[in-house]
DOMARKE-27755 format. One record per residue (C-alpha): residue in one letter; x negated, z, y negated; residue number from 0. Coordinates in steps of 0.2 Angstrom, whole numbers. Layout:
% DOMARKE-27755
 resn    c1    c3    c2 resi
    a     X     Z     Y  NUM
...
//
This chain:
% DOMARKE-27755
 resn    c1    c3    c2 resi
    x    -2     0     1    0
    x    -5    -4   -18    1
    x    -4     8   -31    2
    x    -3     0   -50    3
    x    -3    14   -63    4
    x     6    11   -79    5
    x     9    17   -96    6
    x    26    22  -102    7
    x    29    11  -117    8
    x    48     6  -118    9
    x    63    17  -119   10
    x    68    15  -101   11
    x    50    17   -94   12
    x    52    33  -101   13
    x    68    39   -94   14
    x    63    34   -75   15
    x    48    45   -81   16
    x    60    61   -87   17
    x    71    60   -73   18
    x    56    57   -58   19
    x    57    75   -55   20
    x    75    75   -52   21
    x    71    64   -40   22
    x    57    71   -30   23
    x    66    87   -30   24
    x    82    81   -25   25
    x    83    92    -7   26
    x    72   107   -15   27
    x    85   120   -15   28
    x    75   132   -25   29
    x    69   119   -40   30
    x    73   124   -58   31
    x    76   108   -68   32
    x    64   111   -84   33
    x    73   110   -99   34
    x    58   102  -106   35
    x    48    88   -92   36
    x    29    88   -92   37
    x    14    93   -82   38
    x    11    85   -65   39
    x    21    79   -51   40
    x    25    66   -37   41
    x    30    62   -19   42
    x    19    69    -5   43
    x    10    54    -6   44
    x    -9    58    -7   45
    x   -15    40   -15   46
    x    -1    41   -26   47
    x    -8    58   -33   48
    x   -26    55   -33   49
    x   -24    36   -42   50
    x   -13    48   -54   51
    x   -28    59   -54   52
    x   -41    47   -57   53
    x   -34    41   -69   54
    x   -31    57   -83   55
    x   -52    60   -75   56
    x   -57    42   -82   57
    x   -48    46   -98   58
    x   -56    60  -100   59
    x   -74    53   -95   60
    x   -69    39  -109   61
    x   -68    53  -122   62
    x   -86    65  -118   63
    x   -76    75  -105   64
    x   -84    86   -91   65
    x   -73    95   -83   66
    x   -54    92   -79   67
    x   -43   108   -79   68
    x   -25   114   -74   69
    x   -11   106   -74   70
    x    -6   113   -90   71
    x    11   108  -100   72
    x     7   103  -119   73
    x     1   119  -124   74
    x    -3   135  -116   75
    x    13   143  -120   76
    x    22   129  -106   77
    x    19   133   -87   78
    x     3   133   -80   79
    x    -4   129   -64   80
    x     4   127   -48   81
    x    11   138   -35   82
    x     3   141   -21   83
    x    15   158   -13   84
    x    32   165   -13   85
    x    40   145   -11   86
    x    55   157    -1   87
    x    59   164   -21   88
    x    68   159   -33   89
    x    59   152   -49   90
    x    59   157   -67   91
    x    61   149   -84   92
    x    40   149   -86   93
    x    32   147   -71   94
    x    29   128   -63   95
    x    45   126   -50   96
    x    33   114   -37   97
    x    35   107   -18   98
    x    20   116    -5   99
    x    12    99    -5  100
    x     6    97   -19  101
    x    -9   108   -22  102
    x   -16   101    -6  103
    x   -14    83   -12  104
    x   -23    90   -29  105
    x   -37    99   -18  106
    x   -40    82    -7  107
    x   -44    75   -23  108
    x   -59    85   -25  109
    x   -51    98   -37  110
    x   -56   121   -33  111
    x   -49   135   -38  112
    x   -52   139   -57  113
    x   -42   155   -58  114
    x   -25   162   -52  115
    x    -9   169   -57  116
    x    -1   183   -51  117
    x    22   188   -53  118
    x    27   204   -47  119
    x    45   211   -43  120
    x    47   227   -48  121
    x    62   239   -39  122
    x    69   247   -54  123
    x    83   258   -44  124
    x    71   268   -35  125
    x    56   264   -37  126
    x    47   270   -54  127
    x    38   283   -52  128
    x    43   303   -61  129
    x    28   303   -71  130
    x    34   288   -82  131
    x    50   297   -91  132
    x    40   311   -95  133
    x    25   302  -105  134
    x    40   292  -112  135
    x    46   308  -119  136
    x    28   312  -124  137
    x    25   297  -133  138
    x    43   297  -139  139
    x    38   311  -152  140
    x    25   304  -159  141
    x    30   302  -180  142
    x    17   286  -180  143
    x    28   276  -169  144
    x    47   272  -172  145
    x    53   259  -157  146
    x    67   247  -164  147
    x    80   242  -151  148
    x    94   228  -156  149
    x   113   224  -153  150
    x   112   207  -162  151
    x   102   192  -164  152
    x   103   195  -181  153
    x    96   209  -182  154
    x    80   202  -173  155
    x    77   189  -185  156
    x    64   199  -197  157
    x    53   201  -184  158
    x    50   184  -176  159
    x    36   180  -187  160
    x    28   197  -185  161
    x    32   196  -167  162
    x    23   177  -166  163
    x     6   183  -178  164
    x     4   200  -165  165
    x     3   187  -150  166
    x   -10   178  -161  167
    x   -23   193  -160  168
    x   -16   201  -146  169
    x   -21   186  -136  170
    x   -36   179  -143  171
    x   -48   183  -128  172
    x   -36   178  -115  173
    x   -39   163  -105  174
    x   -33   147  -112  175
    x   -23   153  -126  176
    x   -22   144  -142  177
    x   -15   152  -158  178
    x     2   146  -165  179
    x     4   138  -181  180
    x    19   141  -192  181
    x    25   123  -180  182
    x    24   129  -167  183
    x    31   145  -169  184
    x    46   136  -178  185
    x    48   126  -160  186
    x    45   141  -148  187
    x    60   151  -160  188
    x    73   136  -158  189
    x    68   134  -140  190
    x    69   152  -136  191
    x    78   160  -149  192
    x    97   156  -142  193
    x    94   162  -127  194
    x    89   180  -129  195
    x    99   195  -128  196
    x    93   207  -141  197
    x    97   222  -130  198
    x    80   217  -119  199
    x    71   215  -132  200
    x    59   232  -138  201
    x    47   232  -152  202
    x    37   247  -161  203
    x    32   247  -179  204
    x    16   260  -186  205
    x    21   271  -200  206
    x    18   257  -214  207
    x    31   248  -203  208
    x    19   237  -197  209
    x    24   226  -177  210
    x    11   236  -166  211
    x    20   230  -150  212
    x    32   221  -143  213
    x    41   215  -127  214
    x    54   204  -122  215
    x    65   202  -104  216
    x    76   189  -103  217
    x    91   191   -87  218
    x    87   180   -74  219
    x    98   163   -77  220
    x    92   151   -64  221
    x   105   148   -56  222
    x   115   143   -70  223
    x   100   129   -74  224
    x   100   123   -57  225
    x   118   119   -59  226
    x   116   113   -77  227
    x   102   100   -70  228
    x    91   105   -86  229
    x   105   100   -98  230
    x   111   111  -113  231
    x   125   101  -117  232
    x   138    99  -115  233
    x   142   112  -101  234
    x   124   118   -99  235
    x   122   132  -112  236
    x   141   141  -101  237
    x   133   139   -85  238
    x   116   147   -91  239
    x   126   161  -103  240
    x   136   166   -85  241
    x   123   167   -73  242
    x   112   178   -84  243
    x   130   190   -86  244
    x   130   188   -68  245
    x   111   191   -62  246
    x   105   209   -54  247
    x    85   201   -61  248
    x    78   204   -78  249
    x    63   193   -82  250
    x    50   200   -92  251
    x    44   184  -103  252
    x    31   192  -115  253
    x    23   207  -122  254
    x     9   211  -133  255
    x     1   228  -141  256
    x   -11   226  -156  257
    x   -26   234  -149  258
    x   -30   247  -159  259
    x   -15   256  -151  260
    x   -19   251  -133  261
    x   -19   267  -120  262
    x    -7   276  -132  263
    x     5   277  -121  264
    x    16   263  -130  265
    x    17   250  -113  266
    x    28   264  -107  267
    x    37   270  -122  268
    x    45   251  -124  269
    x    43   249  -104  270
    x    56   266  -101  271
    x    69   259  -113  272
    x    67   243  -106  273
    x    72   249   -90  274
    x    87   262   -96  275
    x    91   244  -104  276
    x    94   236   -88  277
    x   100   249   -77  278
    x   112   251   -90  279
    x   118   233   -87  280
    x   118   232   -70  281
    x    98   225   -66  282
    x    91   231   -50  283
    x    75   223   -53  284
    x    62   215   -64  285
    x    52   200   -63  286
    x    34   202   -73  287
    x    27   188   -81  288
    x    11   183   -77  289
    x    -2   190   -75  290
    x   -21   183   -72  291
    x   -29   191   -57  292
    x   -44   198   -66  293
    x   -33   208   -78  294
    x   -39   226   -67  295
    x   -30   234   -83  296
    x   -12   226   -78  297
    x   -16   225   -60  298
    x   -16   246   -61  299
    x    -1   249   -71  300
    x     9   236   -59  301
    x     1   245   -43  302
    x     6   263   -51  303
    x    26   255   -53  304
    x    25   250   -36  305
    x    26   233   -41  306
    x    25   219   -25  307
    x    14   202   -25  308
    x    31   188   -28  309
    x    22   173   -32  310
    x     4   165   -34  311
    x     0   150   -46  312
    x   -16   143   -47  313
    x   -24   135   -61  314
    x   -37   124   -54  315
    x   -53   112   -61  316
    x   -61    98   -58  317
    x   -80    94   -62  318
    x   -82    75   -72  319
    x   -99    74   -71  320
    x  -112    61   -61  321
    x  -117    78   -52  322
    x   -99    83   -49  323
    x   -89    67   -44  324
    x   -81    67   -28  325
    x   -85    85   -22  326
//
């Protein structure tokens, strides 16, 4: 079979490109249709995968690149890597959703592991250690910290900008992170604000009213997105809203603490209130956001909470220099 690479140049080509994942995954019961399409996907065909990857490699070399790393989306705020464990689990909004054969195709093209990201599940009905509420009570008495909770989306708006600026500062040393500019912040707000449930957003202010920590959870809406087939209109938002109302799982999307205030219990201050809010909403489990396998501090915290490894995602790399080609 001869495989031909063709650029997407016409509206018809673009439509074929955008809807190809839906065809590839038509028999994949756990597939989560993305609201926006990007990434790497193909049928279980080594020749097709190798030609696609080789084309990207050649483009990179033509631009003077010496290494290719990924898969990534258009920014590090999009899903990263390929899922390599936990294929029997339902996906969540911010993680990749690929079939099990895809990592093998990438590896057969000479790619090797760069780093893994880990996803955990926590039973909040009975799995939380007794010392968490005790630490919460102690930290709550510190008058230098103010925990903000919300009931309406309008209450969140004054804190959105400061939260993203905190992300830029707190994430600066995390692998693959690039600071958000004002345009990207607006795009992220437009993408996710309508989906947020204010009950599951917690913000901590210092004595001057400055945002120094936050955490965001999202009621799991996977089944709603699946039913909506990735389309928000005309009925997609209704399906997503209904799934979020019925779910028993909260997905932790994002969180950060100003480095000057780490180790002072702010994670437990926000985390315990998040658990309380989730329990009041009838939620049984939390699925964590992705944690780098090298983040020993966060992994230790999850271990204390009795978290269980749920899924694993892998970022790959391949050298493009003469000495590494063909490995």
